[in-house]
Each structure stands twice: as C-alpha cells, then as structure tokens.
LUMLO-925744 format. One record per atom (N, C-alpha, C, O): residue in three letters; x, y, z. Coordinates in steps of 0.001 Angstrom, whole numbers, plus 524288, in hexadecimal, padded with zeros to 5 digits. Layout:
% residues N
ALAXYZ...
% end
This chain:
% residues 78
MET685951189255922MET686DB1196555E8DMET68C6D1176E55F72MET68DB91130555E0AGLU68F9511AA0561B7GLU6950111939562C5GLU6959B117AD5687CGLU693D611A7256BFEILE69820113335695EILE699001112E56EA1ILE69ECD10FFC56F25ILE6A13B10E2756B6CVAL6A108110FF573B5VAL6A697110215749DVAL6A77110AA9576D6VAL6A4CA1091357A85VAL6AB1F107D15749BVAL6ACB2102B7576A4VAL6B005103A457B7CVAL6B38E106E557B6EGLN6AEE1100C457FAFGLN6B1A81018A5849FGLN6B4290FC7058667GLN6B26F0F834584ECLYS6B8330FCDF5898ELYS6BAD90F84D58BB7LYS6B7D60F67C5908ALYS6B6B10F99B59403TRP6B6930F185590BETRP6B40C0EF1359534TRP6B72C0EA345967ETRP6B6BA0E642593C7GLY6BA500EA6A59A94GLY6BDB00E60759BF2GLY6C18E0E51059794GLY6C4470E8A9595EBASN6C1D70E03A595AFASN6C5520DEE459157ASN6C2970DF5458C11ASN6C4E20DE0A5880BSER6BDBB0E11F58C0CSER6BAA70E16858743SER6B9570E707585EBSER6BA940EAA4588D7LEU6B6D20E7B658176LEU6B4B10ECC457FEFLEU6AEC90EC4057FDCLEU6ACBA0E80457EE0GLY6AC150F077580DFGLY6A6680F042580EDGLY6A3FE0F55F57F3BGLY6A6970F96957EF5ILE69EF80F51C57E19ILE69BED0F9C657CD2ILE697260F9D85805EILE6956A0F5C658241ARG6950F0FE7F5813EARG690260FF0758420ARG68BC90FF8058028ARG68C501023557C37ILE687890FCE258135ILE683020FD1F57DBAILE67F831018857F9FILE67DB31016958413PRO67E851056E57C54PRO67B42109DF57DEBPRO675C91082757F99PRO673A91045957D91SER6738E10B0058351SER66E841098C58593SER66A2B1093A58183SER666821063058234ILE66A7510C4057D51ILE6666710BFB57946ILE6661F10680576E9ILE661E110497575B0PHE66AB0103F457644PHE66ACA0FE9E57427PHE6696A0FAA05785DPHE667020F69E5773CVAL66AEF0FBBA57D2DVAL669920F84058184VAL663A80F7C1581DDVAL661990F37258267LYS660ED0FC295818ELYS65B350FC26581D3LYS658D30F9A657CFCLYS655420F67257D65GLU65ACC0FB1E57862GLU658810F92657380GLU658E90F34057306GLU655550F0B95710BTYR65D440F105574D7TYR65E2B0EB6657449TYR65D6D0E87057963TYR65ECF0E3DA579C6ASN65B380EB1657D56ASN659FB0E8AA58259ASN65EB80E5DA584AFASN65E530E15E58660LEU663270E885584C1LEU667EF0E650586F6LEU668390E78B58CC0LEU666100EB7258E8BARG66ADB0E44358FA0ARG66BD80E52B59529ARG670DF0E266596A6ARG673130DF7E59384LYS672A90E34559B53LYS677710E0CB59D27LYS676EB0DAE059C87LYS673230D88E59E61GLY67AA70D87F599F6GLY67A8C0D2DA59917GLY678340D144593E3GLY678640CCAC5927BSER675F60D507590EFSER673E20D3BA58BC7SER678470D1B95884BSER67CB90D3865889FLYS676F70CDFF584FCLYS67AD40CBE65815ALYS67A2F0CE8557C0ALYS675D10CF9357A53VAL67E8A0CF8B5797BVAL67E8B0D1BA57433VAL682440CE83570DEVAL685BB0CBDD572E3GLU681830CEC756BBDGLU685060CC405680DGLU688020D0865652BGLU685D20D4A2563F4ILE68CF40CF9056415ILE6902E0D34356131ILE6919A0D0C555BFAILE693770CC5755BCDPHE690B60D3A3557B9PHE691CF0D1C055274PHE696030D51E54FF5PHE696320D9D8550D1ASP699580D2B754CE8ASP69D7F0D56B54A09ASP69D030D3E054459ASP69DB50CF4E54307ASP69BD20D7A1540EEASP69B5B0D65F53B5CASP6A02C0D80953847ASP6A00F0D82153379GLY6A4640D95953B00GLY6A9340DAEE53864GLY6A9BC0E0CE537D6GLY6AE150E2C853744GLU6A5650E3A3537FCGLU6A5820E95353787GLU6A36C0EC0553C68GLU6A4E20F07253D98LYS69FF90E94953F3ALYS69D9B0EBAD543DBLYS69C280E760547AELYS69BCA0E2CA54647ILE69B570E8FA54C8CILE6994A0E5585506AILE693BE0E713551C4ILE6928B0EBBB551C2SER690720E356552E7SER68B050E45D5545BSER689DB0E17F55966SER68BE80DD4255A5BILE686940E3CF55C96ILE684E70E16156176ILE67F0D0E07D56114ILE67C180E40955FBBLYS67D660DBB856247LYS677E30DA55561E2LYS676340D7BB566FALYS678EF0D445568E6PRO671B60D9555693CPRO66FD70D6AC56DEAPRO66EEA0D0E756CB3PRO66CE00CF8D5688FLYS6706B0CD905704FLYS66FB10C7FC56F88LYS66AA20C65357221LYS669D60C73E576C8ASN667460C3EB56F25ASN6625D0C1EA5712CASN663230BC2757243ASN663280B8F556EACASP663C50BAD557735ASP664980B5595786BASP65FF40B30857B55ASP660950AFA857EB2PHE65B400B4E8579FBPHE6569A0B28457C1CPHE655BE0AD5D57952PHE655DC0AD2857485ILE654E60A94957C39ILE653CC0A42657A04ILE64E590A2A657BDFILE64D3D0A2A75808DLEU64AF70A15E57823LEU6457E0A05A57961LEU644EB09C4757DB0LEU641C709D0258141ALA647DC0980857D71ALA6475D093E958167ALA6488F0960A586DAALA645FB0949658AA3GLU64C6E0997358742GLU64DBD09BB558C58GLU6496E09F6058E3BGLU6481D09F64592DBLEU647390A27F58AAALEU642F80A60158C25LEU63E260A2EB58DD8LEU63B660A47E59176MET63D2609E9158B41MET6388A09B6D58C75MET638ED098D0591CBMET634EE0975759407LYS63DAA09836593E4LYS63E47095EA5991ALYS63B8E0992D59D42LYS63A2D0972E5A169ASN63AC709E3959C24ASN638490A1BF59FE4ASN632580A19359FACASN62FC10A3E95A2FCVAL6302609EDC59BDAVAL62A7B09E9559B51VAL6286A09A5259EF1VAL62A42095E159EE0ALA6249609BC35A210ALA62225098185A5B3ALA61C490992C5A5C2ALA61A9E09D6F5A449PRO6192F095715A768PRO6137F096545A78EPRO611F509B3C5AA94PRO60E1A09DC85A940GLU614F909C975AEADGLU613930A1385B1C3GLU614600A65C5AEDFGLU611E60AA425B035ASN617CC0A6755AAEDASN618B90AB6C5A83FASN616B10AB7C5A2A2ASN618090AEFC59F9FMET613810A7AF5A138MET6112D0A79F59BF5MET60BFA0AA9059C0DMET6090D0AA4459FDBHIS60AE30AD60597DDHIS605E70B0235978FHIS601E60ACC0594BAHIS603430A8EE59224THR5FD070AE3259543THR5F8E80AB36592A4THR5F8670AD2558D06THR5FA670B14B58BA4SER5F5B70AA17589DASER5F4D30AB8D58464SER5F1480B0525841ASER5EE090B1375878AILE5F1F30B35657FFBILE5EEB50B7EC57F1AILE5EBB10B70E57A11ILE5EE070B650575EEASP5E6850B72457A64ASP5E33D0B656575CDASP5E2C30BB7D572DBASP5E0C60BF53574F7THR5E4900BB9456E08THR5E4450C04C56ADETHR5DFDD0C026566E8THR5DF7D0C39756392GLY5DC8B0BC375673EGLY5D8180BBD8563B3GLY5D9710B92355E9DGLY5DDCA0B73855DE0LEU5D5B40B90655B30LEU5D66C0B6755561FLEU5D9720BA0355268LEU5D95D0BEC855304PRO5DC230B7B254E88PRO5DEE80BAED54AA6PRO5DB130BE415478BPRO5D6A80BC9D54699LEU5DCB80C2E5545F5LEU5D9810C64F542BELEU5DBF90C6CB53D5ELEU5E0C10C68F53CEAGLY5D8E30C77453957GLY5DAE80C82F53415GLY5DD260C325531D8GLY5DB620BEE253334ASN5E1080C39C52E6AASN5E33F0BF1852BB6ASN5E84F0BD2C52E2CASN5EB450BA5852BA7LYS5E9590BE9F532FELYS5EE2D0BD1653595LYS5EDC60B76B53772LYS5E9C60B5BD53986ALA5F1FB0B495536A6ALA5F2450AF3153886ALA5F66A0AEDC53CBEALA5FAD70B08F53BF1TRP5F50D0ACBC54125TRP5F8CC0AC5554574TRP5FA7D0A6DA5461BTRP5FDA60A5B25498B
% end
C-alpha cells in the first residue's frame, strides 16, 4: 500500500488507512512507537496498559460472583 507523506505544520506526517485503524483498534490520541532498523521504519501500536492502574477501577460493586464449572473431567489438572 502506497501512502503519501504530507506536511503538517513544521513536521511531516502520514495518514493511517482505516483498515489498520480498525485492525489495531486505533483512535484519536492512540500512542504508537516508531522503529528505525536502518533500512525501514515500522509503526507499532503502543500498549501502555498497566495492571495496577486497571485494578484501581475494580470495586465490590462491579465485581462478578464466581462461576462453578463443575469437577475436572479426564486427566486434566487445573
């Protein structure tokens, strides 16, 4: 896929096609990392979820109850 580099203010930029926006769940404000290996540049979505920060949202009011799935069957050990 060929994309044209465009001038944006004092910088250059590219538009990310919607097929990649959907595939990588990108939206306005999403962070990405840019890598340069000397021959090409790559853009990778940055996952900055931190478990401790996500756990701050857990409260007794939004926790679900345990679900009993029965005893193990066959030779599986859990």
